[in-house]
C-alpha positions as CSV (number, residue, x, y, z in Angstrom):
1,M,12.3,42.5,-25.7
2,N,10.7,41.7,-28.9
3,I,7.9,39.3,-29.6
4,Q,10.1,36.5,-30.8
5,T,12.0,36.4,-27.5
6,I,8.8,36.2,-25.6
7,I,7.5,33.4,-27.8
8,V,10.7,31.4,-27.3
9,Y,10.6,31.9,-23.5
10,L,6.9,30.7,-23.5
11,I,7.8,27.6,-25.5
12,I,10.7,26.8,-23.2
13,I,8.5,27.3,-20.1
14,I,5.8,25.1,-21.5
15,A,8.3,22.4,-22.5
16,L,10.0,22.4,-19.1
17,S,6.7,22.3,-17.2
18,R,5.6,19.3,-19.3
19,I,8.8,17.5,-18.6
20,L,8.5,18.1,-14.9
21,Y,4.9,17.0,-14.9
22,N,5.9,13.7,-16.6
23,L,8.7,13.1,-14.2
24,Y,6.4,13.7,-11.3
25,K,3.9,11.1,-12.8
26,I,6.8,8.6,-13.2
27,I,8.0,9.1,-9.7
28,R,4.6,8.9,-8.1
29,N,3.7,5.7,-10.1
30,T,3.8,2.9,-7.5
31,D,2.2,0.2,-9.8
32,G,5.6,-0.9,-11.1
33,P,6.9,-1.0,-14.6
34,C,3.5,-1.8,-16.1
35,G,1.8,1.4,-14.9
36,S,-2.0,1.0,-14.6
37,C,-2.4,-1.7,-17.2
38,S,-4.4,-4.6,-15.8
39,G,-4.7,-6.9,-18.8
40,C,-1.1,-7.8,-19.2
41,S,-0.1,-11.4,-18.4
42,I,3.4,-10.3,-17.5
43,K,2.0,-8.0,-14.7
44,K,-0.1,-10.9,-13.4
45,E,3.0,-13.1,-13.2
46,L,4.9,-10.3,-11.4
47,I,2.2,-10.0,-8.8
48,K,2.0,-13.7,-8.3
49,K,5.8,-13.9,-7.8
50,K,5.6,-11.0,-5.4
51,R,3.0,-12.7,-3.3
52,K,4.9,-15.9,-3.2
53,S,8.1,-14.2,-2.2
54,W,6.2,-12.3,0.6
55,F,4.7,-15.6,1.8
56,K,8.1,-17.3,1.9
57,R,9.7,-14.4,3.8
58,I,6.9,-14.5,6.4
59,F,6.9,-18.2,7.0
60,S,10.5,-19.2,6.3
61,G,11.6,-18.5,9.9
62,L,9.0,-21.0,11.4
């Protein structure tokens, strides 16, 4: 093996590990589509709607 092949393999390994790490972060993100942003008004609307729908599901059978 020459030095160019080793460098290419290292670059491929680094790129694949970065891709896998980013996929892991995306999969583990449970905050929804907004991620960890807390200042967005859209996220506040989504949370409000989620709470209302949860409340309706709980108390709709009464």
